[in-house]
N, C-alpha and C positions, 0 to 999 in steps of 0.2 A: 197651446194650452193657456187658458185664461186664468188669472189669479183673482181671487175673490176680493172685493173692495171692503167687505165688512159692513156694507150699507144694505138696508132693506127698508121697504115701505110697509108700515103696519097701519091698517085702516081700523080706527076705533070710533065709537060713538062720540059725538060732540061734547056731551056732558062729561064723559071720561077724560077727554082731552083737556077740558077746562079744569077739572079736578087735578090732573097731573101737572098742568101748567102752574096752578096755584101752589101745589106742593113744591114744585121745583123753585119757584120764586121764594117761598118761605125758607127753603134750605140753601138759597143762594147758589143754585145749580142750574145748568142748562137743562132743557127738557130731555135732551139726549143723555146727559150724565145721570139724571134721575132714573130714566128708563133702564139704562145699563145697570145701575146699582140695584134697582128692584128686581130685574131679571136674575142678576147674580145671586142676590139674597134668596130668591125663590128656588133657584137650582140647589142651593145649599140648605134649604129649609129642613129642619128636623122632621122626621116622621113621628107620628104619635107613638107614645110608649106602646110596646107590643101588648096585645091582649093576652090574658091567661091562656086562651086557646092556642096562641102562637107557641108557647112553651110546651103545651100538651102535644102539639103536632111534632115538635122537635123530639120530645120524649118518645113518641110513637115511632119516629124515624130511628131513634136509637135502638128501639126494640127490634126493628127490621134489620138493623146492622148486627145486633146480637144474634138474630136468627141466621144471618149469612156467615158471620165470622165465628160464631160459637164461642168456645172458651178462650180464643185468642183476643177477644175484645175485652179490654180492661175497663173502658168507659168512654163517655163523650162529654164534651164541655162546650158551651157557647162562649165565644170571646169576641173582642173587637167592639165596634160601635153599637151593635144590638145588645150586647151584654152591659155596656156602660150607660146606655140610654142616649147616646150621641149619634144615632143613626140618622142619615139624611136620605133623600129619595134616590141618591146615587150609591148608597151603601150596599154591600153584599153581606151575606150572613156567614160568619166565620165559625166553622165547626171543627173542633179538635177531636180526632178519632184516635183513641189511644189503644194501641195493640201491645201484646206482651213482648218481652225482650227478644224472644226467639223468632218473631215474625219479621221477615225482610220487608222493608218499605220499598216497593218497586212500582214502576209505571203501571203495571197490571192492576194495582189497586185503584188508581185514578181512572183507568180505562173501564174497570167494572163500575165505578161511580158514575161516569158519563153515560154508560149504557143502561143503568138501572135506577138511578135516583131521580126523583121528580124535582121540579123547581118549586119554590114557595112563593105563590102570589106575586109574581113580578120581580122578586129579589133572587139573585143567584145564591145558591147554597155553595159555599166555597170550602171543600174539605181540606183538612190538614192532617194527613196520616202521620203518626209519630209512634215511637216506642217509648214505653215508660222508662225514665232514667233509673240507673242503679240506685242513686241516692240524690237527695235534694242538692247537695253541694256540687253535683255534676250537671245540674239542670242549666239549660241555655236560656237565652233571653225570652224565647217564646213561652217557655214554662213559667218564667218569672211573671210575665205579663198576665198569663191566664190565671195563675195562682192569686194574683192581686186583684184582678178585675174580671174574672170569668165566672161562669155559672155551670156547675156540674149538672148535667141532664140525666146521666145514667152512670152507674159504676157497678162493677162486679166486686163485691167485698168493699173494702174501704181504702184501697190503694191510692186513689186520687185524693180523697179527703186527707189522708195521712200525709201524702206528699205536699199538698198545698199548705197544710198546717206547718210542716217543717220549713218550707220555703218562707212563709210569713215570719216564722221565728228567726230565721237567718237574717231577714230584712230588718226586723225589730232590733236584733243584736248589732246591726251595722256591718255585718259580714258581706253584704252586697248592697249596692246603692244604685238607684235609678237616676239617670241624667237625661236631659232633653237638649237636642241640638236641631235647629231648623224644623221644629215641630215633630221630630222623631225621637222616640225614647231609646235609650240603650242602658245596659247594666254593667257595672264594674264590680268584680269580686275583690275583696280586700284580704 
């Protein structure tokens, strides 16, 4: 079994080579260092802000979910990088699918999703099936993140709006606080 060297040859037009070489010199980098940096930045490049049609498509998907789950569906919310505007070309679309308290969260929900839900233009739709919590003070970190940086796409009644409002009040009162460690956030209840 051979190991990869990490080296490869890239054939580019001479004028592009000259431009890259000049850019590398101006930044006091080797041509290799510059190319690695540009490639890394390109892989992390933000996608353009989603068009309104993107949100309409997700709302339409929410209505399909309502048709399938009926009254057990409390609502759906977009969260993660697409909701905050920080999506990159490698981002997936995180969708919170909120079911009523009596609905068990089982593998069969994810199996149904895999068998029935389409992908969205090259980005994976990543479902997160959850039950709505009894009250805001029992909400876990996922709920806190979605309440502060998510977007409700659909709700039956006002359960999600009310829950998110209460969570934000608890945060404002200092009863729960967000911390970040190594780029990952976590919440501490006081």
